[in-house]
C-alpha positions as CSV (number, residue, x, y, z in Angstrom):
1,M,-57.4,-12.8,-19.4
2,K,-54.3,-10.6,-20.1
3,C,-53.7,-8.8,-23.4
4,I,-50.1,-8.3,-24.4
5,I,-49.7,-5.6,-27.0
6,L,-46.6,-5.7,-29.1
7,A,-45.5,-2.1,-29.6
8,A,-41.7,-2.2,-29.7
9,G,-41.2,-1.7,-33.4
10,Y,-39.5,1.4,-34.9
11,A,-41.7,1.8,-38.1
12,T,-38.8,3.1,-40.2
13,R,-40.9,3.0,-43.3
14,L,-43.1,5.7,-41.9
15,Y,-40.2,8.2,-41.3
16,P,-40.2,11.1,-40.7
17,I,-43.6,10.7,-38.9
18,T,-42.4,7.9,-36.6
19,E,-38.8,9.0,-36.3
20,N,-39.5,10.3,-32.8
21,F,-43.1,9.0,-32.2
22,P,-44.5,5.5,-31.9
23,K,-46.7,4.1,-34.7
24,P,-49.4,2.6,-32.3
25,L,-50.1,6.1,-31.0
26,L,-50.7,7.7,-34.4
27,E,-54.2,9.1,-34.8
28,V,-56.7,7.5,-37.1
29,G,-60.4,8.6,-37.2
30,G,-60.0,10.7,-34.1
31,K,-58.4,8.1,-31.9
32,T,-55.0,6.5,-31.5
33,I,-54.6,3.1,-33.1
34,L,-54.2,1.6,-29.6
35,D,-57.3,3.3,-28.3
36,W,-59.3,1.7,-31.2
37,L,-58.0,-1.7,-30.3
38,I,-58.3,-1.5,-26.5
39,E,-61.8,0.1,-26.5
40,D,-63.1,-2.7,-28.7
41,I,-61.5,-5.6,-26.8
42,D,-62.6,-4.2,-23.5
43,R,-66.3,-4.6,-24.6
44,S,-65.8,-8.4,-24.2
45,G,-65.4,-8.0,-20.4
46,T,-62.7,-10.6,-20.4
47,V,-59.5,-8.6,-20.2
48,N,-58.3,-7.3,-16.8
49,E,-55.0,-5.8,-17.9
50,Y,-53.4,-4.5,-21.0
51,I,-49.6,-5.0,-21.2
52,V,-47.9,-2.8,-23.7
53,V,-44.4,-3.8,-24.6
54,S,-42.4,-0.8,-25.9
55,N,-38.8,-0.2,-26.9
56,H,-36.8,2.2,-24.7
57,K,-36.9,5.0,-27.3
58,F,-40.6,5.3,-27.1
59,A,-41.4,4.1,-23.6
60,E,-42.1,7.6,-22.2
61,H,-44.7,8.2,-24.9
62,F,-46.6,5.1,-24.0
63,T,-46.3,5.8,-20.2
64,K,-47.8,9.2,-20.7
65,W,-50.6,7.8,-22.8
66,A,-51.3,5.0,-20.3
67,A,-51.5,7.5,-17.4
68,E,-54.3,9.3,-19.2
69,S,-56.2,6.2,-20.1
70,R,-59.3,4.9,-18.2
71,F,-58.1,1.3,-18.8
72,N,-55.7,-0.8,-16.7
73,I,-52.5,-0.5,-18.7
74,T,-49.0,-1.6,-17.8
75,V,-46.1,-0.4,-20.0
76,I,-43.0,-2.5,-20.2
77,D,-39.7,-1.1,-21.6
78,D,-37.8,-3.9,-23.4
79,G,-34.6,-1.8,-23.2
80,T,-33.9,-1.7,-27.0
81,T,-33.0,1.4,-28.9
82,S,-33.0,0.5,-32.6
83,N,-33.8,-2.2,-35.1
84,D,-30.2,-3.4,-34.7
85,N,-30.6,-4.5,-31.1
86,R,-34.4,-5.3,-30.9
87,L,-35.4,-8.4,-29.0
88,G,-37.9,-9.7,-31.5
89,A,-41.6,-10.2,-31.0
90,V,-41.5,-13.6,-29.3
91,K,-38.9,-12.5,-26.8
92,D,-41.0,-9.4,-26.1
93,I,-44.0,-11.7,-25.4
94,E,-41.8,-13.7,-23.0
95,L,-40.6,-10.5,-21.3
96,A,-44.1,-9.4,-20.6
97,Y,-45.3,-12.9,-19.5
98,K,-42.4,-13.4,-17.1
99,S,-42.2,-9.8,-15.8
100,L,-45.8,-9.8,-14.6
101,S,-45.9,-13.5,-13.6
102,V,-48.9,-14.1,-15.9
103,Q,-50.8,-17.3,-15.0
104,E,-53.9,-17.0,-17.2
105,D,-55.0,-17.0,-20.8
106,C,-53.3,-14.4,-22.9
107,M,-54.4,-12.4,-26.0
108,V,-51.4,-11.2,-28.0
109,I,-51.8,-8.6,-30.7
110,A,-49.7,-6.2,-32.7
111,G,-50.4,-2.6,-31.6
112,D,-50.2,-1.0,-35.0
113,N,-53.2,-2.6,-36.8
114,V,-56.4,-0.8,-37.8
115,L,-59.5,-3.0,-38.1
116,D,-63.0,-2.5,-39.3
117,F,-64.4,-5.4,-37.3
118,S,-64.6,-6.3,-33.7
119,L,-62.1,-8.5,-32.0
120,V,-64.9,-9.5,-29.5
121,R,-65.9,-12.1,-32.1
122,F,-62.4,-13.6,-32.1
123,I,-62.6,-13.9,-28.3
124,E,-66.0,-15.6,-28.5
125,F,-64.4,-18.1,-31.0
126,F,-61.6,-18.8,-28.5
127,R,-64.2,-19.5,-25.8
128,E,-66.2,-21.8,-28.1
129,K,-63.1,-23.9,-29.0
130,N,-61.7,-23.8,-25.5
131,A,-58.2,-23.9,-27.2
132,S,-55.6,-21.5,-28.4
133,A,-56.7,-19.6,-31.4
134,V,-55.3,-17.5,-34.2
135,M,-56.9,-15.4,-37.0
136,R,-56.7,-16.1,-40.7
137,Y,-57.7,-14.4,-43.9
138,Y,-57.6,-15.5,-47.6
139,E,-54.7,-14.1,-49.6
140,P,-54.8,-14.9,-53.3
141,D,-51.4,-13.2,-54.1
142,K,-48.6,-15.8,-53.9
143,A,-46.0,-13.1,-53.7
144,R,-47.6,-11.8,-50.5
145,L,-48.0,-15.3,-49.1
146,K,-44.2,-15.8,-49.4
147,K,-43.8,-12.7,-47.1
148,S,-46.4,-13.8,-44.5
149,G,-47.2,-16.5,-42.0
150,V,-49.2,-19.2,-43.8
151,L,-51.5,-21.7,-42.2
152,D,-52.3,-25.3,-43.2
153,I,-55.8,-26.0,-41.9
154,E,-58.1,-29.1,-41.7
155,G,-61.7,-29.8,-41.0
156,D,-63.1,-27.6,-38.2
157,S,-60.5,-24.8,-38.6
158,K,-57.8,-26.8,-36.8
159,V,-54.3,-25.6,-37.5
160,L,-52.0,-28.4,-38.7
161,E,-49.0,-26.2,-39.5
162,M,-47.8,-22.6,-39.6
163,A,-45.0,-21.6,-41.9
164,E,-43.3,-18.1,-41.7
165,K,-42.4,-16.7,-45.2
166,P,-42.6,-20.1,-47.0
167,A,-40.9,-20.5,-50.3
168,E,-43.8,-22.6,-51.5
169,P,-47.0,-21.7,-49.6
170,R,-49.2,-24.7,-48.8
171,S,-52.4,-22.7,-48.7
172,N,-53.9,-19.2,-49.1
173,W,-54.6,-18.7,-45.4
174,C,-52.5,-15.9,-44.0
175,C,-52.2,-15.4,-40.3
176,P,-52.2,-11.8,-39.1
177,P,-50.7,-10.8,-35.7
178,F,-53.7,-11.6,-33.5
179,Y,-53.5,-14.6,-31.1
180,I,-55.2,-16.0,-28.0
181,Y,-53.2,-18.6,-26.0
182,K,-54.6,-20.8,-23.3
183,A,-52.8,-20.4,-20.0
184,E,-51.2,-23.8,-20.2
185,D,-49.9,-23.1,-23.8
186,I,-48.5,-19.6,-23.2
187,A,-46.7,-21.0,-20.1
188,R,-44.5,-23.0,-22.6
189,I,-43.0,-20.0,-24.2
190,G,-39.6,-20.5,-22.5
191,E,-39.6,-24.1,-23.7
192,A,-40.4,-22.9,-27.2
193,L,-37.4,-20.6,-27.3
194,E,-35.1,-23.2,-25.8
195,D,-36.4,-25.6,-28.5
196,G,-35.3,-23.2,-31.3
197,C,-38.5,-21.3,-31.9
198,G,-37.9,-18.3,-34.0
199,Y,-38.2,-15.0,-32.1
200,D,-38.4,-12.2,-34.6
201,A,-41.9,-12.7,-36.0
202,P,-44.8,-13.2,-33.5
203,G,-46.2,-16.0,-35.7
204,S,-43.1,-18.1,-34.9
205,L,-44.6,-19.0,-31.6
206,V,-47.7,-20.3,-33.3
207,A,-45.6,-22.4,-35.7
208,W,-44.1,-24.1,-32.7
209,M,-47.3,-24.2,-30.6
210,C,-49.5,-25.9,-33.2
211,K,-47.2,-28.9,-33.1
212,K,-47.6,-29.2,-29.3
213,A,-51.2,-28.3,-28.6
214,D,-54.6,-27.7,-30.3
215,V,-54.8,-24.4,-32.2
216,Y,-57.8,-23.2,-34.2
217,A,-58.1,-20.4,-36.8
218,F,-60.8,-17.8,-36.8
219,E,-61.6,-16.4,-40.3
220,M,-61.3,-12.6,-40.2
221,P,-64.7,-11.2,-40.8
222,G,-63.5,-7.8,-42.1
223,K,-60.6,-5.8,-43.2
224,R,-57.2,-5.0,-41.7
225,Y,-55.7,-1.8,-42.8
226,D,-51.9,-1.8,-43.4
227,I,-50.2,1.4,-42.5
228,G,-46.9,0.7,-44.1
229,N,-45.7,4.1,-45.3
230,V,-46.6,7.8,-45.2
231,E,-48.8,7.5,-48.3
232,S,-50.9,4.7,-46.9
233,Y,-51.2,6.4,-43.5
234,T,-52.6,9.5,-45.2
235,R,-55.1,7.5,-47.3
236,I,-56.3,5.4,-44.3
237,K,-56.8,8.5,-42.1
238,N,-59.1,9.8,-44.8
239,E,-60.9,6.5,-45.5
240,Y,-61.3,4.8,-42.1
241,K,-64.8,4.8,-40.7
242,G,-64.3,2.8,-37.5
243,I,-65.5,-0.7,-36.4
244,S,-68.7,-1.7,-38.1
245,K,-68.9,-5.5,-37.8
């Protein structure tokens, strides 16, 4: 399995901290956010390469970090320099997939999330279902649902529909940016884009995919910490205790 890590954002809400430094390499609890994620995922023994997609502005930071890592990490520069000319998450996934001629299952994650639970459990769920999988968590706040990807689920956690930022959410199940695609499903990413799939939000690919293939949703067993601004970053640095579940 490959793991594509989306790290091409500019994190403008965290300025001045991220004005010249990438958010995924910020330190929390004595490690970078990316190190927390990769060290955890690697315990599953299923990922043979981590592919970090960066923008051009921060590519050198990631290349330096990757050179010092003990993991097999490839950094891809998507060539963008600002929010104005960014490719969008789905096109960054396609860039990584095609650049490295990936032909196997792919885990796709955002590189700026801090978790208190292990993603190994998500990988085990994917194996059990033998189908593409996403994560979900219950969100009671309707205003937040309208700004998120919302899942419509039936029975044994099968995803019927995914809606990005719906005006009227059909459920309380939010989909955070953690996905695992079967090889035959991720291979259709070019078809998805040609078919009009949205490309800015990573969940847009799920929205297209769940209409073409079986997709199941794993309920998030812990907390995802949102580092949205300087205040929240300071608070999380003080509160975060690592992965405990």
